[in-house]
N, C-alpha and C positions, 0 to 999 in steps of 0.2 A: 501263470505269469511269474517271471523270475523276480528276485529281490531288486535287481537293477531296474527292471521295468517299473516296478512299484515305486521305487525311489524317484525315477524320472517323472512318473505320473503325479506323484505328490508334489514335486518341485513345480510342475506346471500349474497345479491347483493353487499352490501358495502364491505364485506370481499373479495368477488371475484374481486372487483375493486381495491383491495389493501389497503383498509382502515384498521385501527387498532382499535380493541375494547379496551376501557379503563376501569379501575376499578371504575371510577366515574360514577354516575348515574344521569339521568335527574332530576332536582329539581322539575319538575312538575309531571312526570309520573313514575319516578324511573326505567326507562329502561336504560340499559347500553349505555354509550355514545361512539361514534366512531370518531376517528381522521382521516380526509381525507388526501390524499397525500399532498395537499397544506397547511395543518396545521389547517384548520378550524375544529371545533368540532361540531358534529350534533347529534340530537336525532332522531333515525330512526322511533320512534312511533309518536312523535309530528311533525316531519319533520321541525325542527327549528335549527338554529345555537345557540350554547351554548358557553358561555365564562366561563372558569375556572380561578378563581382568587385566589391568595394566601393570600391577606390581604386587608384591607380597602382602602389603597392608590391605589392599583391595581384596585379595584372595581370602585373607583371614576374615575380613568383614562379611564376604559372601558366605563363607562356611559357617560363621556364627549365626547369620541370619537364617540359613537353611536349618541349622540345628535347633534354633529357637522355634522356627515354624514347625518342625517335626515334633518338638516337645508339646507345643500348643495343640497340634492335631491329636497326639496320643492322649493328652489330658482330656480333650473334648470327648473323645470316644469313651474314656473311663467315666466321664461325667454322665454320659448317656446310660451307661451300665448302672451307675449309682442311682440315677433317677428311676430306673426300672426296679431296682431293689427297694427303693423308698416307697414306690407304689404298692408293693406287695407286703410291706412291713406293718405288723400289728404291735410289736413289742416296743415300748417307749425307749428302753435303753439302746436297743439296736437302732431305732430311728435317730436317736441323739448321735450315735456314732456315725451313721451314714451322713447326717447333716453336717457334722464336723468335717468329714471328708469332702463333701460338696463345697463347703466354704473354702477349704484349703485348695481344691482344684480350681475354683473360680479366682482365687488369689494368684495362682500360678499363671492362669490365662491372662489376667490383667497385667501381670508383670511382663509376660512375653510380648503382649501388645505394646507396652511402653518401650521395650528394647527394640522392637521393629520400627519405631518411629524415628 
């Protein structure tokens, strides 16, 4: 199956699922974009989420939000690693250091959530 056939098949699936085809096209591949029921906009060919912005201020806002979200995801994965280290830790000094890092990571996640509101 060619990439074009796969994209057309994906578009049909999106329409059957209740998505709405938009007049805007993907900035990468120029395929029509689709708005899902939840409000997200995706490109069926690139299989990526796309953000439609009206002006520079809105573009900066979206970029900031994505950056904050990325930071939150990165810190959450580091938090998982710290938790694993804490489980294996027997040394009290090392445990104290790990717990300080966990508290700092939780603080960053809390601040990221506040920024996203």
